PQR file with spaces between the fields and no chain letter, atoms N, CA, C, O and H, PARSE charges and radii, in Angstrom:
ATOM       1  N    MET     1       0.713   -1.394    0.333 -0.4000 1.5000
ATOM       2  CA   MET     1      -0.174   -0.084    0.120 -0.0000 2.0000
ATOM       3  C    MET     1       0.840    1.294   -0.134  0.5500 1.7000
ATOM       4  O    MET     1       2.020    1.337    0.214 -0.5500 1.4000
ATOM       5  N    ASN     2       0.192    2.260   -0.735 -0.4000 1.5000
ATOM       6  CA   ASN     2       1.174    3.590   -0.715 -0.0000 2.0000
ATOM       7  C    ASN     2      -0.038    4.274   -0.092  0.5500 1.7000
ATOM       8  O    ASN     2      -1.249    4.055   -0.101 -0.5500 1.4000
ATOM       9  H    ASN     2      -0.767    2.225   -1.018  0.4000 1.0000
ATOM      10  N    ILE     3       1.048    5.514    0.646 -0.4000 1.5000
ATOM      11  CA   ILE     3      -0.093    6.698    1.067 -0.0000 2.0000
ATOM      12  C    ILE     3       0.366    8.152    1.106  0.5500 1.7000
ATOM      13  O    ILE     3       1.222    8.506    1.917 -0.5500 1.4000
ATOM      14  H    ILE     3       2.032    5.692    0.654  0.4000 1.0000
ATOM      15  N    LEU     4      -0.067    8.811    0.434 -0.4000 1.5000
ATOM      16  CA   LEU     4       0.305    9.818    0.500 -0.0000 2.0000
ATOM      17  C    LEU     4      -0.486   10.661    1.239  0.5500 1.7000
ATOM      18  O    LEU     4      -1.702   10.687    1.052 -0.5500 1.4000
ATOM      19  H    LEU     4      -0.763    8.523   -0.225  0.4000 1.0000
ATOM      20  N    GLN     5       0.277   11.643    2.393 -0.4000 1.5000
ATOM      21  CA   GLN     5      -0.562   12.794    2.924 -0.0000 2.0000
ATOM      22  C    GLN     5       0.039   14.551    2.544  0.5500 1.7000
ATOM      23  O    GLN     5       1.050   15.249    2.623 -0.5500 1.4000
ATOM      24  H    GLN     5       1.266   11.622    2.545  0.4000 1.0000
ATOM      25  N    ILE     6      -1.493   14.601    2.072 -0.4000 1.5000
ATOM      26  CA   ILE     6      -0.301   16.054    1.545 -0.0000 2.0000
ATOM      27  C    ILE     6      -1.700   17.005    3.062  0.5500 1.7000
ATOM      28  O    ILE     6      -2.923   16.974    3.200 -0.5500 1.4000
ATOM      29  H    ILE     6      -2.314   14.034    2.008  0.4000 1.0000
ATOM      30  N    ASN     7      -0.533   17.696    3.844 -0.4000 1.5000
ATOM      31  CA   ASN     7      -0.827   19.077    4.599 -0.0000 2.0000
ATOM      32  C    ASN     7      -0.322   20.300    3.994  0.5500 1.7000
ATOM      33  O    ASN     7       0.756   20.677    3.535 -0.5500 1.4000
ATOM      34  H    ASN     7       0.461   17.721    3.732  0.4000 1.0000
ATOM      35  N    SER     8      -1.629   20.844    4.176 -0.4000 1.5000
ATOM      36  CA   SER     8      -1.923   21.826    3.136 -0.0000 2.0000
ATOM      37  C    SER     8      -2.087   23.295    4.165  0.5500 1.7000
ATOM      38  O    SER     8      -2.169   24.412    3.656 -0.5500 1.4000
ATOM      39  H    SER     8      -2.505   20.538    4.549  0.4000 1.0000
ATOM      40  N    SER     9      -2.116   23.059    5.710 -0.4000 1.5000
ATOM      41  CA   SER     9      -2.713   23.794    6.298 -0.0000 2.0000
ATOM      42  C    SER     9      -1.383   25.322    6.471  0.5500 1.7000
ATOM      43  O    SER     9      -0.239   24.931    6.700 -0.5500 1.4000
ATOM      44  H    SER     9      -2.049   22.152    6.124  0.4000 1.0000
ATOM      45  N    ALA    10      -1.522   26.498    6.389 -0.4000 1.5000
ATOM      46  CA   ALA    10      -0.300   27.658    6.624 -0.0000 2.0000
ATOM      47  C    ALA    10      -0.301   27.120    8.167  0.5500 1.7000
ATOM      48  O    ALA    10       0.879   26.909    7.888 -0.5500 1.4000
ATOM      49  H    ALA    10      -2.452   26.816    6.203  0.4000 1.0000
ATOM      50  N    ARG    11      -0.399   26.855    9.001 -0.4000 1.5000
ATOM      51  CA   ARG    11      -0.235   26.937    9.985 -0.0000 2.0000
ATOM      52  C    ARG    11       0.748   25.730   10.464  0.5500 1.7000
ATOM      53  O    ARG    11       0.109   24.781   10.918 -0.5500 1.4000
ATOM      54  H    ARG    11      -1.358   27.026    9.228  0.4000 1.0000
ATOM      55  N    ARG    12       2.455   25.521   10.462 -0.4000 1.5000
ATOM      56  CA   ARG    12       3.090   24.682   10.539 -0.0000 2.0000
ATOM      57  C    ARG    12       2.902   23.761   11.665  0.5500 1.7000
ATOM      58  O    ARG    12       2.727   22.542   11.633 -0.5500 1.4000
ATOM      59  H    ARG    12       2.973   26.293   10.092  0.4000 1.0000
ATOM      60  N    GLU    13       2.989   24.803   12.972 -0.4000 1.5000
ATOM      61  CA   GLU    13       2.174   23.304   14.495 -0.0000 2.0000
ATOM      62  C    GLU    13       1.069   24.082   14.375  0.5500 1.7000
ATOM      63  O    GLU    13       0.744   25.067   13.711 -0.5500 1.4000
ATOM      64  H    GLU    13       3.131   25.793   12.997  0.4000 1.0000
ATOM      65  N    GLY    14       0.303   22.977   15.658 -0.4000 1.5000
ATOM      66  CA   GLY    14      -0.780   22.970   16.040 -0.0000 2.0000
ATOM      67  C    GLY    14      -1.681   22.961   14.675  0.5500 1.7000
ATOM      68  O    GLY    14      -2.346   23.980   14.490 -0.5500 1.4000
ATOM      69  H    GLY    14       0.568   22.177   16.196  0.4000 1.0000
ATOM      70  N    SER    15      -1.744   22.254   14.012 -0.4000 1.5000
ATOM      71  CA   SER    15      -2.725   22.022   12.813 -0.0000 2.0000
ATOM      72  C    SER    15      -3.651   21.015   12.628  0.5500 1.7000
ATOM      73  O    SER    15      -3.606   20.034   11.886 -0.5500 1.4000
ATOM      74  H    SER    15      -1.204   21.426   14.162  0.4000 1.0000
ATOM      75  N    GLN    16      -4.449   21.370   13.360 -0.4000 1.5000
ATOM      76  CA   GLN    16      -5.943   20.384   13.954 -0.0000 2.0000
ATOM      77  C    GLN    16      -6.171   19.238   12.406  0.5500 1.7000
ATOM      78  O    GLN    16      -6.342   18.029   12.565 -0.5500 1.4000
ATOM      79  H    GLN    16      -4.486   22.167   13.962  0.4000 1.0000
ATOM      80  N    SER    17      -6.129   19.923   10.911 -0.4000 1.5000
ATOM      81  CA   SER    17      -6.599   19.137    9.992 -0.0000 2.0000
ATOM      82  C    SER    17      -4.705   17.981    9.594  0.5500 1.7000
ATOM      83  O    SER    17      -4.519   16.948    8.951 -0.5500 1.4000
ATOM      84  H    SER    17      -5.991   20.904   10.782  0.4000 1.0000
ATOM      85  N    THR    18      -4.018   18.640   10.158 -0.4000 1.5000
ATOM      86  CA   THR    18      -2.328   18.056   10.315 -0.0000 2.0000
ATOM      87  C    THR    18      -2.732   16.697   11.041  0.5500 1.7000
ATOM      88  O    THR    18      -2.521   15.571   10.591 -0.5500 1.4000
ATOM      89  H    THR    18      -4.169   19.479   10.680  0.4000 1.0000
ATOM      90  N    LEU    19      -3.347   17.007   12.237 -0.4000 1.5000
ATOM      91  CA   LEU    19      -3.119   16.245   13.542 -0.0000 2.0000
ATOM      92  C    LEU    19      -4.062   15.085   13.560  0.5500 1.7000
ATOM      93  O    LEU    19      -3.923   14.171   14.373 -0.5500 1.4000
ATOM      94  H    LEU    19      -3.518   17.922   12.602  0.4000 1.0000
ATOM      95  N    LEU    20      -5.174   15.115   12.530 -0.4000 1.5000
ATOM      96  CA   LEU    20      -6.012   14.479   11.728 -0.0000 2.0000
ATOM      97  C    LEU    20      -5.498   13.648   11.251  0.5500 1.7000
ATOM      98  O    LEU    20      -5.396   12.521   11.735 -0.5500 1.4000
ATOM      99  H    LEU    20      -5.287   15.858   11.870  0.4000 1.0000
ATOM     100  N    ALA    21      -4.908   14.141    9.837 -0.4000 1.5000
ATOM     101  CA   ALA    21      -4.103   13.551    8.735 -0.0000 2.0000
ATOM     102  C    ALA    21      -3.329   12.495    9.581  0.5500 1.7000
ATOM     103  O    ALA    21      -3.700   11.336    9.397 -0.5500 1.4000
ATOM     104  H    ALA    21      -4.991   15.057    9.444  0.4000 1.0000
ATOM     105  N    ASP    22      -2.346   12.684   10.452 -0.4000 1.5000
ATOM     106  CA   ASP    22      -1.509   11.801   10.714 -0.0000 2.0000
ATOM     107  C    ASP    22      -1.995   10.952   11.792  0.5500 1.7000
ATOM     108  O    ASP    22      -1.348    9.967   12.148 -0.5500 1.4000
ATOM     109  H    ASP    22      -2.045   13.626   10.602  0.4000 1.0000
ATOM     110  N    SER    23      -2.946   11.234   12.255 -0.4000 1.5000
ATOM     111  CA   SER    23      -3.875   10.295   13.208 -0.0000 2.0000
ATOM     112  C    SER    23      -4.328    8.925   11.802  0.5500 1.7000
ATOM     113  O    SER    23      -4.006    7.757   12.019 -0.5500 1.4000
ATOM     114  H    SER    23      -3.471   12.034   11.966  0.4000 1.0000
ATOM     115  N    ILE    24      -4.802    9.171   10.946 -0.4000 1.5000
ATOM     116  CA   ILE    24      -5.538    8.085   10.104 -0.0000 2.0000
ATOM     117  C    ILE    24      -4.371    7.613    9.262  0.5500 1.7000
ATOM     118  O    ILE    24      -4.219    6.460    8.858 -0.5500 1.4000
ATOM     119  H    ILE    24      -5.064   10.120   10.771  0.4000 1.0000
ATOM     120  N    VAL    25      -3.485    8.745    9.023 -0.4000 1.5000
ATOM     121  CA   VAL    25      -1.954    7.152    8.640 -0.0000 2.0000
ATOM     122  C    VAL    25      -1.370    6.780    9.946  0.5500 1.7000
ATOM     123  O    VAL    25      -0.513    5.901   10.029 -0.5500 1.4000
ATOM     124  H    VAL    25      -3.609    9.681    9.351  0.4000 1.0000
ATOM     125  N    GLU    26      -1.682    7.235   10.657 -0.4000 1.5000
ATOM     126  CA   GLU    26      -0.852    6.391   12.459 -0.0000 2.0000
ATOM     127  C    GLU    26      -2.097    4.884   11.577  0.5500 1.7000
ATOM     128  O    GLU    26      -1.705    3.909   10.936 -0.5500 1.4000
ATOM     129  H    GLU    26      -2.378    7.949   10.590  0.4000 1.0000
ATOM     130  N    ARG    27      -3.287    5.206   11.849 -0.4000 1.5000
ATOM     131  CA   ARG    27      -3.849    3.859   11.896 -0.0000 2.0000
ATOM     132  C    ARG    27      -3.690    3.002   10.511  0.5500 1.7000
ATOM     133  O    ARG    27      -3.476    1.821   10.238 -0.5500 1.4000
ATOM     134  H    ARG    27      -3.605    5.998   12.369  0.4000 1.0000
ATOM     135  N    LEU    28      -3.833    3.806   10.024 -0.4000 1.5000
ATOM     136  CA   LEU    28      -3.167    3.288    8.436 -0.0000 2.0000
ATOM     137  C    LEU    28      -2.139    2.177    7.980  0.5500 1.7000
ATOM     138  O    LEU    28      -2.276    1.210    7.230 -0.5500 1.4000
ATOM     139  H    LEU    28      -4.007    4.765   10.246  0.4000 1.0000
ATOM     140  N    ARG    29      -1.161    2.613    8.628 -0.4000 1.5000
ATOM     141  CA   ARG    29       0.361    1.956    9.020 -0.0000 2.0000
ATOM     142  C    ARG    29      -0.108    0.730    9.823  0.5500 1.7000
ATOM     143  O    ARG    29       0.187   -0.358    9.328 -0.5500 1.4000
ATOM     144  H    ARG    29      -1.049    3.398    9.237  0.4000 1.0000
ATOM     145  N    ALA    30      -0.896    0.728   11.160 -0.4000 1.5000
ATOM     146  CA   ALA    30      -0.979   -0.755   11.671 -0.0000 2.0000
ATOM     147  C    ALA    30      -1.859   -1.535   11.324  0.5500 1.7000
ATOM     148  O    ALA    30      -2.200   -2.554   11.926 -0.5500 1.4000
ATOM     149  H    ALA    30      -1.135    1.612   11.562  0.4000 1.0000
ATOM     150  N    LEU    31      -2.349   -1.059   10.197 -0.4000 1.5000
ATOM     151  CA   LEU    31      -2.812   -2.179    9.958 -0.0000 2.0000
ATOM     152  C    LEU    31      -2.373   -2.728    8.468  0.5500 1.7000
ATOM     153  O    LEU    31      -2.884   -3.659    7.845 -0.5500 1.4000
ATOM     154  H    LEU    31      -2.073   -0.231    9.709  0.4000 1.0000
ATOM     155  N    GLU    32      -1.053   -1.708    8.002 -0.4000 1.5000
ATOM     156  CA   GLU    32      -0.118   -2.095    6.948 -0.0000 2.0000
ATOM     157  C    GLU    32       0.840   -1.609    7.141  0.5500 1.7000
ATOM     158  O    GLU    32       1.055   -0.500    6.653 -0.5500 1.4000
ATOM     159  H    GLU    32      -0.638   -0.952    8.508  0.4000 1.0000
ATOM     160  N    PRO    33       2.047   -2.427    8.146 -0.5600 1.5000
ATOM     161  CA   PRO    33       3.399   -2.023    7.967  0.2800 2.0000
ATOM     162  C    PRO    33       4.064   -1.621    7.214  0.5500 1.7000
ATOM     163  O    PRO    33       4.819   -0.677    7.449 -0.5500 1.4000
ATOM     164  N    ASP    34       3.954   -2.461    5.609 -0.4000 1.5000
ATOM     165  CA   ASP    34       4.797   -2.343    4.981 -0.0000 2.0000
ATOM     166  C    ASP    34       4.673   -1.414    3.990  0.5500 1.7000
ATOM     167  O    ASP    34       5.438   -1.134    3.068 -0.5500 1.4000
ATOM     168  H    ASP    34       3.341   -3.227    5.417  0.4000 1.0000
ATOM     169  N    ALA    35       3.211   -0.807    4.416 -0.4000 1.5000
ATOM     170  CA   ALA    35       3.358    0.563    3.491 -0.0000 2.0000
ATOM     171  C    ALA    35       4.232    1.704    3.477  0.5500 1.7000
ATOM     172  O    ALA    35       4.811    2.174    4.456 -0.5500 1.4000
ATOM     173  H    ALA    35       2.589   -1.034    5.166  0.4000 1.0000
ATOM     174  N    THR    36       4.276    2.060    2.439 -0.4000 1.5000
ATOM     175  CA   THR    36       5.187    3.279    2.098 -0.0000 2.0000
ATOM     176  C    THR    36       4.197    4.395    2.300  0.5500 1.7000
ATOM     177  O    THR    36       3.084    4.332    1.779 -0.5500 1.4000
ATOM     178  H    THR    36       3.806    1.678    1.643  0.4000 1.0000
ATOM     179  N    LEU    37       4.692    5.746    3.282 -0.4000 1.5000
ATOM     180  CA   LEU    37       4.416    7.109    3.646 -0.0000 2.0000
ATOM     181  C    LEU    37       4.922    7.808    2.717  0.5500 1.7000
ATOM     182  O    LEU    37       6.137    7.643    2.829 -0.5500 1.4000
ATOM     183  H    LEU    37       5.597    5.797    3.705  0.4000 1.0000
ATOM     184  N    THR    38       4.700    8.556    1.786 -0.4000 1.5000
ATOM     185  CA   THR    38       5.164   10.227    1.065 -0.0000 2.0000
ATOM     186  C    THR    38       3.966   11.045    1.617  0.5500 1.7000
ATOM     187  O    THR    38       2.754   11.059    1.399 -0.5500 1.4000
ATOM     188  H    THR    38       3.713    8.690    1.695  0.4000 1.0000
ATOM     189  N    VAL    39       5.017   11.877    2.610 -0.4000 1.5000
ATOM     190  CA   VAL    39       3.990   13.392    3.079 -0.0000 2.0000
ATOM     191  C    VAL    39       4.812   14.466    2.018  0.5500 1.7000
ATOM     192  O    VAL    39       5.954   14.507    1.560 -0.5500 1.4000
ATOM     193  H    VAL    39       6.001   11.866    2.786  0.4000 1.0000
ATOM     194  N    ARG    40       3.918   15.079    1.926 -0.4000 1.5000
ATOM     195  CA   ARG    40       4.304   16.408    0.754 -0.0000 2.0000
ATOM     196  C    ARG    40       3.022   17.774    1.744  0.5500 1.7000
ATOM     197  O    ARG    40       1.799   17.790    1.887 -0.5500 1.4000
ATOM     198  H    ARG    40       2.991   15.047    2.298  0.4000 1.0000
ATOM     199  N    ASP    41       4.062   18.641    2.172 -0.4000 1.5000
ATOM     200  CA   ASP    41       3.860   19.765    3.265 -0.0000 2.0000
ATOM     201  C    ASP    41       3.851   21.306    1.935  0.5500 1.7000
ATOM     202  O    ASP    41       4.754   22.047    1.547 -0.5500 1.4000
ATOM     203  H    ASP    41       5.055   18.628    2.056  0.4000 1.0000
ATOM     204  N    LEU    42       2.669   21.236    1.667 -0.4000 1.5000
ATOM     205  CA   LEU    42       2.586   22.601    1.313 -0.0000 2.0000
ATOM     206  C    LEU    42       3.279   23.916    1.454  0.5500 1.7000
ATOM     207  O    LEU    42       3.965   24.624    0.717 -0.5500 1.4000
ATOM     208  H    LEU    42       1.935   20.634    1.982  0.4000 1.0000
ATOM     209  N    ALA    43       2.649   23.998    3.210 -0.4000 1.5000
ATOM     210  CA   ALA    43       3.573   25.258    3.629 -0.0000 2.0000
ATOM     211  C    ALA    43       4.732   24.961    3.764  0.5500 1.7000
ATOM     212  O    ALA    43       5.326   25.997    4.064 -0.5500 1.4000
ATOM     213  H    ALA    43       2.092   23.423    3.809  0.4000 1.0000
ATOM     214  N    ALA    44       5.480   24.050    3.710 -0.4000 1.5000
ATOM     215  CA   ALA    44       6.694   24.014    3.770 -0.0000 2.0000
ATOM     216  C    ALA    44       7.579   24.280    2.580  0.5500 1.7000
ATOM     217  O    ALA    44       8.601   24.965    2.599 -0.5500 1.4000
ATOM     218  H    ALA    44       4.998   23.209    3.466  0.4000 1.0000
ATOM     219  N    THR    45       6.962   23.536    1.345 -0.4000 1.5000
ATOM     220  CA   THR    45       7.026   23.297    0.087 -0.0000 2.0000
ATOM     221  C    THR    45       6.056   23.606   -0.865  0.5500 1.7000
ATOM     222  O    THR    45       5.444   22.671   -1.381 -0.5500 1.4000
ATOM     223  H    THR    45       6.131   22.980    1.331  0.4000 1.0000
ATOM     224  N    PRO    46       5.697   25.277   -1.335 -0.5600 1.5000
ATOM     225  CA   PRO    46       4.775   26.017   -2.128  0.2800 2.0000
ATOM     226  C    PRO    46       4.496   24.784   -3.360  0.5500 1.7000
ATOM     227  O    PRO    46       5.398   23.947   -3.398 -0.5500 1.4000
ATOM     228  N    HIS    47       3.795   24.657   -3.978 -0.4000 1.5000
ATOM     229  CA   HIS    47       3.972   24.255   -5.603 -0.0000 2.0000
ATOM     230  C    HIS    47       3.334   25.574   -6.064  0.5500 1.7000
ATOM     231  O    HIS    47       2.538   26.468   -5.776 -0.5500 1.4000
ATOM     232  H    HIS    47       3.063   25.337   -3.947  0.4000 1.0000
ATOM     233  N    ARG    48       4.257   25.079   -7.020 -0.4000 1.5000
ATOM     234  CA   ARG    48       4.848   26.032   -8.338 -0.0000 2.0000
ATOM     235  C    ARG    48       3.514   26.617   -8.422  0.5500 1.7000
ATOM     236  O    ARG    48       2.548   25.915   -8.122 -0.5500 1.4000
ATOM     237  H    ARG    48       4.903   24.353   -7.254  0.4000 1.0000
ATOM     238  N    GLU    49       3.284   28.338   -8.954 -0.4000 1.5000
ATOM     239  CA   GLU    49       2.081   28.878  -10.185 -0.0000 2.0000
ATOM     240  C    GLU    49       1.821   27.828  -11.273  0.5500 1.7000
ATOM     241  O    GLU    49       2.665   27.076  -11.761 -0.5500 1.4000
ATOM     242  H    GLU    49       4.068   28.909   -9.197  0.4000 1.0000
ATOM     243  N    LEU    50       0.601   27.892  -11.554 -0.4000 1.5000
ATOM     244  CA   LEU    50       0.423   27.439  -12.678 -0.0000 2.0000
ATOM     245  C    LEU    50       0.713   28.651  -13.656  0.5500 1.7000
ATOM     246  O    LEU    50      -0.229   29.314  -13.221 -0.5500 1.4000
ATOM     247  H    LEU    50      -0.085   28.503  -11.158  0.4000 1.0000
ATOM     248  N    ASP    51       1.237   29.443  -14.590 -0.4000 1.5000
ATOM     249  CA   ASP    51       1.520   29.842  -15.838 -0.0000 2.0000
ATOM     250  C    ASP    51       0.535   30.212  -17.379  0.5500 1.7000
ATOM     251  O    ASP    51      -0.368   29.512  -17.837 -0.5500 1.4000
ATOM     252  H    ASP    51       2.002   28.904  -14.943  0.4000 1.0000
ATOM     253  N    ALA    52       0.751   30.749  -17.608 -0.4000 1.5000
ATOM     254  CA   ALA    52       0.821   30.625  -18.734 -0.0000 2.0000
ATOM     255  C    ALA    52       1.313   29.894  -19.607  0.5500 1.7000
ATOM     256  O    ALA    52       0.748   29.351  -20.556 -0.5500 1.4000
ATOM     257  H    ALA    52       1.485   31.318  -17.237  0.4000 1.0000
ATOM     258  N    ALA    53       2.892   29.857  -19.152 -0.4000 1.5000
ATOM     259  CA   ALA    53       3.689   28.981  -19.836 -0.0000 2.0000
ATOM     260  C    ALA    53       3.778   27.625  -19.929  0.5500 1.7000
ATOM     261  O    ALA    53       3.774   26.921  -20.939 -0.5500 1.4000
ATOM     262  H    ALA    53       3.351   30.298  -18.382  0.4000 1.0000
ATOM     263  N    ALA    54       3.899   27.181  -18.220 -0.4000 1.5000
ATOM     264  CA   ALA    54       3.508   25.770  -18.168 -0.0000 2.0000
ATOM     265  C    ALA    54       2.162   25.026  -18.504  0.5500 1.7000
ATOM     266  O    ALA    54       1.952   23.911  -18.980 -0.5500 1.4000
ATOM     267  H    ALA    54       3.903   27.752  -17.399  0.4000 1.0000
ATOM     268  N    LEU    55       1.204   26.183  -18.029 -0.4000 1.5000
ATOM     269  CA   LEU    55      -0.108   25.511  -19.132 -0.0000 2.0000
ATOM     270  C    LEU    55       0.100   25.056  -20.908  0.5500 1.7000
ATOM     271  O    LEU    55       0.268   23.976  -21.475 -0.5500 1.4000
ATOM     272  H    LEU    55       1.375   27.089  -17.643  0.4000 1.0000
ATOM     273  N    GLN    56       0.029   25.978  -21.214 -0.4000 1.5000
ATOM     274  CA   GLN    56       0.754   25.841  -22.647 -0.0000 2.0000
ATOM     275  C    GLN    56       1.485   24.464  -22.773  0.5500 1.7000
ATOM     276  O    GLN    56       0.703   23.540  -22.998 -0.5500 1.4000
ATOM     277  H    GLN    56      -0.107   26.855  -20.752  0.4000 1.0000
ATOM     278  N    ALA    57       2.807   24.111  -22.679 -0.4000 1.5000
ATOM     279  CA   ALA    57       3.646   23.100  -22.147 -0.0000 2.0000
ATOM     280  C    ALA    57       3.168   21.363  -21.853  0.5500 1.7000
ATOM     281  O    ALA    57       3.702   20.300  -22.167 -0.5500 1.4000
ATOM     282  H    ALA    57       3.442   24.862  -22.496  0.4000 1.0000
ATOM     283  N    LEU    58       1.211   21.898  -20.684 -0.4000 1.5000
ATOM     284  CA   LEU    58       0.823   20.713  -20.841 -0.0000 2.0000
ATOM     285  C    LEU    58       0.333   20.366  -22.162  0.5500 1.7000
ATOM     286  O    LEU    58       0.216   19.141  -22.186 -0.5500 1.4000
ATOM     287  H    LEU    58       0.777   22.762  -20.428  0.4000 1.0000
ATOM     288  N    PHE    59       0.043   20.804  -23.114 -0.4000 1.5000
ATOM     289  CA   PHE    59      -0.604   20.968  -24.415 -0.0000 2.0000
ATOM     290  C    PHE    59       0.333   20.324  -25.240  0.5500 1.7000
ATOM     291  O    PHE    59       0.173   19.199  -25.714 -0.5500 1.4000
ATOM     292  H    PHE    59       0.138   21.799  -23.094  0.4000 1.0000
ATOM     293  N    ALA    60       1.378   21.093  -25.421 -0.4000 1.5000
ATOM     294  CA   ALA    60       2.419   20.672  -27.145 -0.0000 2.0000
ATOM     295  C    ALA    60       3.134   19.170  -26.226  0.5500 1.7000
ATOM     296  O    ALA    60       3.183   18.950  -25.016 -0.5500 1.4000
ATOM     297  H    ALA    60       1.509   22.007  -25.036  0.4000 1.0000
ATOM     298  N    ALA    61       3.471   18.591  -27.056 -0.4000 1.5000
ATOM     299  CA   ALA    61       3.939   17.784  -27.952 -0.0000 2.0000
ATOM     300  C    ALA    61       4.933   17.337  -27.135  0.5500 1.7000
ATOM     301  O    ALA    61       5.683   18.222  -26.725 -0.5500 1.4000
ATOM     302  H    ALA    61       3.430   18.770  -28.039  0.4000 1.0000
ATOM     303  N    PRO    62       5.155   16.241  -26.783 -0.5600 1.5000
ATOM     304  CA   PRO    62       6.620   15.950  -25.493  0.2800 2.0000
ATOM     305  C    PRO    62       8.375   16.456  -26.087  0.5500 1.7000
ATOM     306  O    PRO    62       9.424   16.721  -25.500 -0.5500 1.4000
ATOM     307  N    ALA    63       7.838   16.378  -27.910 -0.4000 1.5000
ATOM     308  CA   ALA    63       9.756   17.308  -27.883 -0.0000 2.0000
ATOM     309  C    ALA    63       9.674   18.542  -28.064  0.5500 1.7000
ATOM     310  O    ALA    63      10.720   19.173  -28.214 -0.5500 1.4000
ATOM     311  H    ALA    63       6.986   16.162  -28.387  0.4000 1.0000
ATOM     312  N    GLU    64       8.620   19.102  -28.092 -0.4000 1.5000
ATOM     313  CA   GLU    64       8.074   20.798  -27.837 -0.0000 2.0000
ATOM     314  C    GLU    64       8.100   21.776  -26.650  0.5500 1.7000
ATOM     315  O    GLU    64       7.951   22.992  -26.529 -0.5500 1.4000
ATOM     316  H    GLU    64       7.770   18.589  -27.970  0.4000 1.0000
ATOM     317  N    ARG    65       8.410   20.502  -25.630 -0.4000 1.5000
ATOM     318  CA   ARG    65       8.247   21.023  -24.387 -0.0000 2.0000
ATOM     319  C    ARG    65       9.446   21.790  -23.934  0.5500 1.7000
ATOM     320  O    ARG    65       9.454   22.325  -22.826 -0.5500 1.4000
ATOM     321  H    ARG    65       8.532   19.514  -25.729  0.4000 1.0000
C-alpha cells in the first residue's frame, strides 16, 4: 500500500487538519505495516504557480516542451 499525505495548512504547528491526517495515517500503518508513506507539506514546500507558459507546455507535444 502507498499512502500519500498532503498537508495544506498554513499553520506549521498546531494544525488540527494535520493532526487528523497524522492520526488516520497512523491507523493505516498499523493495519499495513509495510505501507510506504509519502508526505507533502505545502506550507513548507509550496506548489509552483500554474502560469501561461506551464499550461501551454502541458498541451504541447513532448518533443516541444
